[in-house]
Structures are given as C-alpha cells and as structure tokens.
C-alpha positions in Angstrom: 10.8 13.6 34.5 14.2 12.0 34.5 14.6 12.1 38.3 13.5 8.5 38.8 12.7 5.4 37.1 9.2 5.6 35.3 8.3 2.3 36.9 6.3 3.3 40.0 7.4 0.3 42.0 11.1 1.0 41.3 13.1 3.4 43.5 16.2 3.8 41.2 17.4 7.3 40.8 18.6 8.7 37.3 22.3 9.4 37.5 24.0 8.7 34.1 22.8 8.5 30.6 24.4 5.1 29.9 22.4 3.4 32.7 18.9 2.4 31.5 16.9 3.7 28.7 15.4 7.2 27.8 12.0 7.5 26.1 11.0 10.6 24.3 7.3 11.0 24.4 5.1 13.7 22.8 2.7 15.1 25.4 -0.1 17.6 24.9 1.3 21.2 25.3 0.3 23.3 28.4 1.1 26.6 29.8 3.6 28.5 27.9 4.0 26.1 25.1 0.3 26.0 24.4 0.1 29.8 24.4 2.9 29.7 21.7 0.7 27.5 19.5 2.5 24.1 20.1 0.0 21.2 20.4 2.5 18.8 21.5 6.0 19.0 23.2 8.5 16.1 23.7 9.1 15.0 27.3 11.9 12.6 28.4 11.2 9.6 30.6 13.6 7.0 31.9 13.6 3.3 32.8 16.5 2.0 34.8 18.9 -0.8 33.8 16.8 -3.4 35.3 13.3 -2.1 34.3 14.2 -1.7 30.7 15.0 -5.2 30.2 11.5 -6.3 31.2 9.3 -3.4 30.5 8.2 -0.8 28.0 6.5 2.5 28.2 2.9 2.9 26.8 0.5 5.9 26.6 -3.0 4.6 27.6 -5.7 7.2 27.3 -3.2 10.0 27.7 -1.6 8.5 30.8 2.0 7.1 30.8 2.4 3.6 32.3 4.8 0.7 32.1 3.8 -2.8 30.9 5.8 -6.0 30.7 7.7 -6.7 27.5 6.3 -9.5 25.3 8.6 -12.6 25.3 9.8 -11.8 21.7 10.7 -8.1 22.8 12.9 -9.1 25.7 16.6 -8.4 24.9 19.5 -10.0 26.8 21.3 -6.6 27.3 21.2 -3.0 26.6 22.5 -2.7 23.1 21.1 0.9 22.2 21.0 3.8 24.5 19.3 6.2 22.0 16.0 7.9 22.7 13.0 5.8 21.7 10.2 8.1 20.4 6.6 7.1 21.6 3.6 8.9 20.2 0.3 9.2 22.0 -1.8 6.2 21.2 1.4 4.1 20.5 1.8 0.9 22.4 5.8 0.7 21.5 
C-alpha cells in the first residue's frame, strides 16, 4: 500500500523513502499467509511529507485511518525516517 499517501484527501504518490514516513502495521492474515498459520502479517503504509507533520495513523475497529496529531505530538520537521510499528488497537 505504498503507492500513495494513506490520507484519503491527499493525492501524493510514493516515490522516495526519504520523503514522508512509513508505518509498519500488523494486519490480520488472509489467503496464503493464513493457510500457513500466520495470524498477523506486517503491511507498510505511507504518509507524505506534508501529511506526516500533522497526522498519524490509527487502527479503529480493524480499519486504518488518519487522524490529526495532538499539539504536543506535532514536530517541526522530519527527524526520523524509520518504520513506526502500530499494532491493532493502538492509537499511536
């Protein structure tokens, strides 16, 4: 799901790893992974440079969505480009 920004109202296309932020999210396994006994598999999602400064990814009832950052969470720039693990039920 790295083709475009996860924010539904943003049309930014994923092109470079250093532009934006990648989130690693454990999703319920399906198809081939479920048949191999895996219950959760990591999937990668991306917020573009602009959206990652003001939004975060949350999982709400098994559905991925973006929500505005709290004032204390807003950072002035991208300091860290590492994957951010988000587990189901977490609101990070």
